[in-house]
LOBATI-803996 format. One record per residue (C-alpha): residue number from 1; residue in one letter; x, y, z. Coordinates in nm, 4 decimals. Layout:
<atoms>
> NUM_A_X_Y_Z
...
</atoms>
This chain:
<atoms>
> 1_M_6.0396_12.6800_7.3529
> 2_F_6.1088_12.3458_7.1855
> 3_E_6.3140_12.4826_6.8943
> 4_I_6.5757_12.2316_6.7780
> 5_I_6.9064_12.3551_6.6338
> 6_D_7.1814_12.1811_6.4374
> 7_E_7.4246_12.0062_6.6707
> 8_H_7.7143_12.1444_6.4676
> 9_E_7.6389_12.4896_6.6113
> 10_R_7.7316_12.3629_6.9538
> 11_K_7.9958_12.1025_6.8836
> 12_G_8.3309_12.1345_7.0557
> 13_N_8.5685_11.9425_7.2739
> 14_G_8.3767_11.6935_7.4842
> 15_F_8.0388_11.7623_7.3208
> 16_D_7.8196_11.4534_7.3454
> 17_N_7.5363_11.4298_7.0943
> 18_L_7.2401_11.2734_7.2751
> 19_T_6.9979_11.2807_6.9817
> 20_G_6.8041_10.9557_6.9513
> 21_R_6.9117_10.8235_7.2887
> 22_R_6.6647_10.7131_7.5531
> 23_F_6.6668_10.8024_7.9230
> 24_G_6.3865_10.6456_8.1260
> 25_K_6.0633_10.7482_7.9540
> 26_L_6.2353_11.0233_7.7557
> 27_T_6.3638_11.0011_7.3972
> 28_V_6.5964_11.2836_7.2899
> 29_M_6.4652_11.4532_6.9749
> 30_G_6.7421_11.7062_6.9321
> 31_L_6.9515_11.9901_7.0709
> 32_S_6.7595_12.2868_7.2105
> 33_A_6.8486_12.6469_7.1346
> 34_K_6.8402_12.7059_7.5090
> 35_K_7.1726_12.7079_7.6925
> 36_A_7.2833_12.7835_8.0479
> 37_G_7.6528_12.8663_8.0648
> 38_R_7.8295_12.5628_7.9222
> 39_K_7.5307_12.3385_7.9849
> 40_S_7.3234_12.2302_7.6858
> 41_Y_6.9522_12.1533_7.6903
> 42_W_6.7794_11.8845_7.4866
> 43_V_6.4266_11.8596_7.3512
> 44_C_6.2845_11.5282_7.4679
> 45_Q_5.9676_11.3379_7.3872
> 46_C_5.8100_11.1591_7.6836
> 47_D_5.6281_10.8287_7.6423
> 48_C_5.3129_10.9989_7.7654
> 49_G_5.3228_11.2358_7.4639
> 50_N_5.4531_11.5518_7.6318
> 51_K_5.7700_11.7339_7.5313
> 52_H_6.0217_11.8400_7.7900
> 53_L_6.3477_12.0405_7.7986
> 54_V_6.6208_11.8674_7.9990
> 55_R_6.9817_11.9600_8.0687
> 56_S_7.2527_11.7182_7.9511
> 57_D_7.3855_11.6327_8.2969
> 58_S_7.0346_11.5702_8.4327
> 59_L_6.9724_11.3154_8.1583
> 60_K_7.3056_11.1390_8.1923
> 61_C_7.2957_11.1003_8.5699
> 62_G_6.9332_10.9843_8.5681
> 63_N_6.7930_11.2744_8.7706
> 64_V_6.5246_11.3334_8.5079
> 65_Q_6.3543_11.0336_8.3439
> 66_S_6.0172_11.1748_8.2408
> 67_C_5.8295_11.4980_8.1863
> 68_G_5.7021_11.4663_8.5428
> 69_C_5.4396_11.1997_8.4731
> 70_L_5.6526_10.9294_8.6373
> 71_K_5.6296_11.1064_8.9732
> 72_A_5.2566_11.1554_8.9244
> 73_E_5.2145_10.7816_8.8586
> 74_Q_5.4110_10.6971_9.1736
> 75_D_5.2072_10.9452_9.3772
> 76_N_4.8856_10.7804_9.2562
> 77_L_5.0241_10.4356_9.3398
> 78_N_5.1215_10.5513_9.6883
> 79_L_4.7728_10.6954_9.7352
> 80_R_4.6121_10.3643_9.6371
> 81_R_4.8423_10.1753_9.8721
> 82_T_4.7595_10.4088_10.1583
> 83_T_4.3885_10.3677_10.0855
> 84_H_4.4241_9.9887_10.1128
> 85_G_4.6222_10.0044_10.4335
> 86_D_4.9712_9.9705_10.2862
> 87_T_5.2557_10.1785_10.4201
> 88_V_5.4437_10.4301_10.2107
> 89_G_5.8160_10.4328_10.2761
> 90_G_5.7907_10.1021_10.4606
> 91_E_5.6424_9.7565_10.4296
> 92_N_5.3284_9.6181_10.5824
> 93_R_5.2706_9.2485_10.6403
> 94_L_5.0841_9.1811_10.3144
> 95_H_5.3562_9.3464_10.1090
> 96_M_5.6218_9.1453_10.2943
> 97_T_5.4228_8.8282_10.2229
> 98_W_5.4286_8.9146_9.8521
> 99_Q_5.8012_8.9893_9.8589
> 100_G_5.8747_8.6657_10.0455
> 101_M_5.6706_8.4640_9.7963
> 102_K_5.8709_8.6075_9.5061
> 103_Q_6.2061_8.5726_9.6801
> 104_R_6.1758_8.2038_9.7683
> 105_T_6.0621_8.1167_9.4145
> 106_T_6.3055_8.3296_9.2121
> 107_N_6.6152_8.4093_9.4192
> 108_P_6.8701_8.1227_9.4387
> 109_N_7.0346_8.3024_9.7326
> 110_N_6.7174_8.2849_9.9406
> 111_K_6.7451_8.0277_10.2210
> 112_S_6.4133_7.8692_10.1186
> 113_F_6.4776_7.8619_9.7431
> 114_N_6.5628_7.4896_9.7336
> 115_R_6.2188_7.4029_9.8732
> 116_Y_6.0356_7.6357_9.6350
> 117_G_6.1979_7.7740_9.3200
> 118_G_6.4474_7.4885_9.3229
> 119_R_6.1560_7.2436_9.2967
> 120_G_5.9907_7.4348_9.0158
> 121_I_5.7424_7.6289_9.2296
> 122_T_5.6626_7.9602_9.0567
> 123_V_5.4411_8.2666_9.0983
> 124_C_5.1747_8.3244_8.8336
> 125_E_5.2304_8.6197_8.6021
> 126_D_4.9419_8.8255_8.7433
> 127_W_5.0808_8.8066_9.0958
> 128_L_5.4138_8.9538_8.9933
> 129_D_5.2117_9.2766_9.0040
> 130_Y_5.1603_9.3661_9.3703
> 131_E_4.8311_9.5455_9.3104
> 132_K_4.6756_9.2351_9.1541
> 133_F_4.8017_9.0167_9.4380
> 134_Q_4.6739_9.2694_9.6904
> 135_S_4.3322_9.2827_9.5237
> 136_W_4.3000_8.9032_9.5410
> 137_A_4.4185_8.8939_9.9043
> 138_L_4.1746_9.1578_10.0270
> 139_S_3.8827_8.9976_9.8439
> 140_H_3.9624_8.6527_9.9867
> 141_G_3.9569_8.7257_10.3575
> 142_Y_4.3151_8.8369_10.4243
> 143_N_4.4035_8.9709_10.7682
> 144_D_4.7343_9.0028_10.9519
> 145_S_4.6801_8.6836_11.1526
> 146_L_4.6762_8.4650_10.8392
> 147_T_4.9455_8.3267_10.6124
> 148_I_4.9313_8.2225_10.2480
> 149_E_4.8997_7.8499_10.1756
> 150_R_4.9180_7.6513_9.8516
> 151_I_4.6440_7.3885_9.8364
> 152_D_4.8640_7.1634_9.6219
> 153_V_5.2124_7.1778_9.7786
> 154_N_5.3624_7.0981_9.4383
> 155_G_5.1614_7.3654_9.2592
> 156_M_5.2350_7.7296_9.1837
> 157_Y_5.1299_8.0438_9.3677
> 158_C_4.8116_8.1497_9.1885
> 159_P_4.4489_8.2350_9.2783
> 160_E_4.3281_7.8823_9.2014
> 161_N_4.5861_7.7152_9.4271
> 162_C_4.6097_7.9505_9.7240
> 163_T_4.4125_8.0330_10.0344
> 164_W_4.4655_8.2113_10.3677
> 165_I_4.5060_7.9985_10.6805
> 166_S_4.6388_8.0386_11.0324
> 167_A_5.0051_7.9736_11.1100
> 168_K_4.9002_7.6681_11.3139
> 169_E_4.7151_7.5194_11.0174
> 170_Q_5.0111_7.5833_10.7900
> 171_A_5.2446_7.4018_11.0269
> 172_T_5.0136_7.1012_10.9944
> 173_N_5.0217_7.1214_10.6155
> 174_R_5.3961_7.1617_10.5690
> 175_R_5.5500_6.9519_10.2952
> 176_S_5.7808_6.7940_10.5541
> 177_T_5.4813_6.6576_10.7466
> 178_V_5.4467_6.2783_10.7226
> 179_W_5.1032_6.1626_10.6066
> 180_I_4.9950_5.8104_10.7050
> 181_E_4.7179_5.6175_10.5311
> 182_W_4.5197_5.3549_10.7235
> 183_N_4.1688_5.2157_10.6822
> 184_G_4.0986_5.4564_10.3979
> 185_E_4.1964_5.7682_10.5946
> 186_I_4.5042_5.9887_10.5548
> 187_K_4.6251_6.1856_10.8574
> 188_N_4.9515_6.3103_11.0020
> 189_I_5.0928_6.1778_11.3297
> 190_K_4.9376_6.4553_11.5393
> 191_Q_4.5942_6.3965_11.3880
> 192_W_4.6170_6.0189_11.4385
> 193_S_4.7247_6.0826_11.7977
> 194_D_4.4164_6.2977_11.8596
> 195_S_4.1893_6.0545_11.6768
> 196_L_4.3073_5.7356_11.8498
> 197_G_4.3907_5.8777_12.1882
> 198_I_4.7491_5.7541_12.1703
> 199_N_5.0219_5.9813_12.3033
> 200_Y_5.1873_6.1827_12.0233
> 201_G_5.5364_6.1078_12.1568
> 202_T_5.4587_5.7362_12.1511
> 203_L_5.3458_5.7428_11.7872
> 204_H_5.6385_5.9625_11.6875
> 205_S_5.8881_5.7249_11.8508
> 206_R_5.7229_5.4186_11.7007
> 207_Y_5.7268_5.5673_11.3524
> 208_Y_6.0760_5.7188_11.3439
> 209_R_6.2768_5.5082_11.5920
> 210_S_6.1137_5.1665_11.5649
> 211_G_6.0055_5.1957_11.2013
> 212_M_5.6540_5.0793_11.2809
> 213_R_5.3784_5.1167_11.0236
> 214_P_5.0023_5.0526_11.0428
> 215_P_4.8423_4.8524_11.1867
> 216_E_5.1255_4.7854_11.4324
> 217_L_5.1885_5.1583_11.4647
> 218_F_4.8412_5.2139_11.6082
> 219_E_4.8184_4.9254_11.8523
> 220_P_4.6974_5.0371_12.1972
> 221_V_4.9646_5.1025_12.4547
> 222_E_4.9852_4.8226_12.7045
> 223_N_4.9631_4.9315_13.0636
> 224_K_5.2636_4.8028_13.2486
> 225_K_5.1751_4.6340_13.5768
> 226_I_5.3617_4.7520_13.8796
> 227_P_5.5018_4.4461_14.0625
> 228_R_5.3898_4.4039_14.4210
</atoms>
């Protein structure tokens, strides 16, 4: 079945010797004695160890790239994804989170790249593999109401620097949030507003429009007397 013949027996106008070339997981060992019309077959060695007969045109156009083990591997992967709640033929939220994380750190055309990859934020090597990222996510309390958060906003995406929080919490922790230190405490404007009982709009206006800073920023609002 896997008999190899001398290419000279088949050579003619337009004959392309594929011996030694690689197509996917297949390496062409030589020309097969099998022939179908004007189509030649080639004996190929798959990376998995199996041999496989493949027609010339199927190799060249990429229709066949393994002995069949590649499809089996993909089927197993799809089965594992289905078992863990992932969709096959579509994307679930966790998979989209993973894709978004990679895009904003590696793709200069991504609208968020300047705030991530452009600042040197990267994804650890393990998490470039979706299954490893998925395993970490599911073992660390992931659910569809949470979003991934870096503990150190200047650090990379990795197990040691990431956690799952609500969207509301993430909005509080955004890098663009202004943090104000006073009396040994560091809080953002919203948190100081809640803590001191001063209207958020008042603090926001004082900080951005009037340029106030503590302690002036946090002085109690004077009640204006209504003239009689």
